[in-house]
C-alpha positions in Angstrom: 17.4 16.0 -8.0 15.7 15.3 -4.7 11.9 15.9 -4.9 10.4 18.8 -2.9 6.8 18.5 -1.7 4.7 21.7 -1.3 4.1 22.8 2.2 0.7 22.3 3.8 1.4 19.3 6.0 1.6 20.4 9.7 5.0 19.5 11.1 3.5 17.3 13.9 1.6 15.1 11.4 2.9 11.6 10.8 2.7 12.4 7.0 5.4 15.1 7.4 7.7 12.3 8.5 6.7 10.3 5.5 7.5 13.2 3.2 11.0 13.4 4.6 11.5 9.7 4.1 10.0 9.8 0.6 12.4 12.7 -0.3 15.3 10.5 0.9 14.2 7.3 -0.9 13.4 9.0 -4.2 16.8 10.8 -4.1 18.6 7.5 -3.2 16.8 5.7 -6.1 17.8 8.4 -8.6 21.4 8.6 -7.2 21.8 4.8 -7.5 20.7 4.9 -11.1 22.8 7.9 -11.9 25.8 7.9 -9.6 27.5 10.5 -11.7 25.2 13.1 -10.3 26.3 15.1 -7.3 22.8 15.0 -5.7 23.6 12.7 -2.8 20.6 11.8 -0.6 20.3 13.4 2.8 19.7 10.9 5.5 16.5 11.7 7.4 16.2 11.6 11.2 14.9 8.0 11.6 16.2 5.0 13.5 18.9 2.8 12.0 16.6 -0.3 11.6 14.1 1.8 9.7 16.9 3.4 7.6 18.1 -0.1 6.7 14.6 -1.1 5.8 14.2 1.9 3.6 17.5 1.3 1.9 16.4 -2.3 1.3 13.2 -1.2 -0.3 15.1 1.2 -2.6 17.5 -1.5 -3.6 14.7 -3.8 -4.7 13.1 -1.0 -6.6 16.3 -0.3 -8.4 16.8 -4.0 -9.3 13.2 -4.1 -10.6 13.6 -1.0 -12.7 16.7 -2.5 -14.3 15.1 -5.8 -15.1 12.4 -5.7 -17.8 11.5 -9.2 -18.9 10.4 -9.7 -22.5 6.7 -10.4 -22.0 4.0 -10.0 -24.6 1.5 -8.7 -22.0 -1.5 -8.6 -24.4 -1.1 -12.2 -25.5 -0.5 -13.3 -22.0 -3.6 -11.5 -20.7 -5.7 -13.1 -23.4 -4.3 -16.6 -22.6 -4.9 -16.1 -18.9 -8.5 -14.9 -19.5 -9.3 -17.8 -21.8 -7.9 -20.5 -19.5 -9.6 -19.0 -16.4 -12.9 -19.1 -18.2 -12.4 -22.8 -18.8 -11.7 -23.6 -15.1 -14.1 -24.9 -12.6 -14.1 -23.3 -9.1 -12.4 -26.4 -7.7 -9.4 -26.1 -10.0 -6.3 -24.4 -8.9 -4.6 -21.7 -11.0 -2.6 -23.5 -13.6 1.1 -23.5 -13.9 3.4 -23.4 -16.9 3.2 -27.2 -17.0 -0.5 -27.0 -17.8 0.0 -24.8 -20.8 0.5 -25.5 -24.4 3.9 -24.6 -26.0 2.5 -21.8 -28.0 0.9 -20.4 -24.8 4.3 -20.5 -23.0 5.9 -18.7 -25.9 3.1 -16.0 -25.6 4.9 -14.7 -22.5 4.4 -17.0 -19.6 7.4 -17.1 -17.3 8.2 -17.4 -13.6 9.6 -14.3 -12.1 12.0 -15.0 -9.2 13.8 -11.6 -9.1 12.5 -8.0 -8.8 11.2 -6.8 -12.2 8.9 -4.4 -13.9 6.4 -5.4 -16.6 5.9 -2.8 -19.3 3.6 -2.4 -22.3 4.8 -1.6 -25.8 5.1 2.1 -25.0 7.4 1.2 -22.1 4.8 2.3 -19.5 5.2 0.3 -16.3 2.2 -1.9 -15.7 3.5 -3.8 -12.7 6.3 -3.7 -10.1 7.2 -7.2 -8.9 9.2 -6.8 -5.6 9.9 -10.1 -3.8 11.8 -9.5 -0.6 11.1 -5.8 -0.6 10.1 -6.1 3.1 12.7 -7.9 5.2 11.7 -11.1 7.1 12.2 -9.5 10.5 9.9 -6.6 9.4 7.3 -9.0 8.0 7.3 -10.8 11.3 6.9 -7.5 13.2 4.0 -6.5 10.9 2.3 -9.8 11.5 2.7 -9.6 15.3 1.1 -6.2 15.3 -1.9 -7.6 13.4 -2.9 -9.0 16.8 -4.0 -5.4 17.7 -6.8 -5.8 15.1 -7.8 -9.3 16.1 -11.1 -8.2 17.7 -12.4 -5.8 14.9 -11.3 -8.3 12.3 -13.2 -11.1 14.0 -16.3 -8.8 14.4 -16.1 -8.1 10.7 -17.0 -11.7 9.7 -19.7 -12.3 12.3 -22.5 -10.5 10.4 -24.3 -11.7 7.3 -22.7 -9.3 4.7 -21.6 -11.3 1.7 -18.3 -9.3 1.3 -17.0 -10.4 4.7 -18.7 -13.8 5.0 -16.7 -16.2 7.2 -16.9 -18.7 4.3 -14.4 -16.6 2.4 -11.6 -17.2 5.0 -9.7 -20.3 6.0 -11.2 -21.8 9.0 -7.8 -22.5 10.6 -6.4 -19.0 10.0 -4.8 -17.4 13.1 -6.3 -14.0 12.1 -9.1 -13.5 9.6 -11.4 -10.8 8.6 -11.5 -7.6 6.5 -11.8 -4.0 7.5 -11.1 -0.7 5.9 -9.6 2.3 7.6 -9.8 5.9 6.2 -9.6 9.4 7.7 -12.5 10.4 5.5 -15.4 8.0 4.7 -18.4 9.1 2.7 -21.4 6.8 3.0 -22.7 5.4 -0.3 -26.3 6.4 -1.2 -26.1 9.7 0.5 -26.3 13.1 -1.2 -23.2 15.3 -0.9 -25.3 18.3 -0.1 -26.8 16.8 3.1 -24.1 14.5 4.3 -20.5 15.1 5.3 -17.6 12.6 5.3 -16.5 11.2 8.6 -13.7 9.0 9.8 -14.1 5.3 9.6 -16.3 4.0 12.4 -13.3 2.0 13.8 -11.3 5.2 14.1 -13.9 7.3 16.0 -12.7 8.8 19.2 -15.9 7.8 21.0 -15.3 4.1 20.5 -14.3 2.2 23.6 -12.1 0.0 21.5 -9.2 2.1 20.1 -7.3 -0.8 18.7 -7.5 0.5 15.1 -5.9 3.8 16.0 -3.4 1.8 18.1 -2.5 -0.3 15.0 -1.9 2.7 12.9 0.4 4.3 15.5 2.2 1.0 16.0 2.9 0.7 12.3 3.7 4.3 11.5 7.3 3.7 10.4 6.5 0.6 8.3 3.6 2.4 6.6 5.8 5.4 5.9 8.3 3.2 4.1 5.6 1.6 2.0 4.2 5.0 1.2 7.6 6.4 0.3 8.0 3.5 -2.1 4.8 4.6 -3.8 6.5 8.0 -4.3 9.0 6.2 -6.5 6.6 3.8 -8.3 3.6 6.2 -8.6 4.8 9.7 -7.9 1.7 11.4 -9.2 -0.5 9.2 -7.0 1.6 10.0 -4.0 1.4 13.8 -4.6 -2.4 13.6 -5.4 -3.1 11.6 -2.3 -1.0 13.9 -0.2 -2.8 17.0 -1.5 -6.1 15.4 -0.8 -5.1 15.0 2.9 -3.9 18.6 3.0 -7.3 19.9 1.7 -9.1 17.4 4.0 -7.2 18.8 7.0 -8.3 22.4 6.1 -11.9 21.3 5.7 -11.9 19.4 8.9 -10.5 22.4 10.8 -13.2 24.7 9.3 -16.0 22.2 10.1 -14.8 21.5 13.6 -14.2 17.8 12.8 -12.0 17.0 15.7 -12.2 13.2 15.1 -10.9 13.7 11.6 -8.1 16.0 12.7 -7.0 13.6 15.4 -6.8 10.8 12.8 -5.1 12.9 10.2 -2.4 13.7 12.8 -1.4 10.0 13.1 -2.1 9.1 9.4 1.2 8.2 7.8 0.2 7.5 4.2 -1.5 9.2 1.2 -3.5 5.9 0.8 -6.5 4.2 2.5 -5.6 1.2 4.5 -7.3 -2.2 4.2 -5.8 -4.6 6.8 -6.9 -8.1 6.1 -4.4 -10.9 6.8 -1.5 -8.6 6.0 -0.9 -4.9 5.5 -2.1 -3.6 2.1 -2.6 -0.1 0.6 -5.5 0.5 -1.7 
């Protein structure tokens, strides 16, 4: 059965479009696994290239769900932890060739196809999805990173240890680390005397609006990634979505126009951390 998300998202929000895409992708995922059901997915009103990209993502998720390697995750984690503690900072992460036979038998293997890693209770710990994003779309995402080149560069010009220039390759075409969120609460401030605000890079008063431009330019790609989260972590998708609904109500009551403007273009129930590629945290 296709999922239905509670109302609360204004129809002109980007997240409303993500909801429609998530409904389609979850329905397609379930229908592919259970073709005997009559609950055929309803194609949402999106462009053909994005529909193909969404179908590709669902295909990889289905293949992963049907492939569960026999991995003793506890023994493997213990082995990795022990071997890492023996490494010096100059050493690269070891390969199977560096391991003892008994360590290989503990569960080390190379994954080359989509798969899920589970624990003994069959709870999914990891989705491994190589090729989930097509090469043309990866290229498109990379090209759009140029919109963030200036704020990324500015992020490593200070003295903050988390964004020190030493942490990035000197010959990287784009380097830096920024976080984008429609609601940012400053650490060290009491909730009673401080209110959340949008990330500084998203404020409407900024002369440089490249961060907002990057979000709007990647709306469709971020919607597909978010819809995939509705399959992999449905509770997380619903919880994040509800948080944005409540945030929108609060912003309207408090007259937070900046926040309302950002929420209107925000296509995902997640915070965004663009570094050298798109990620969702």
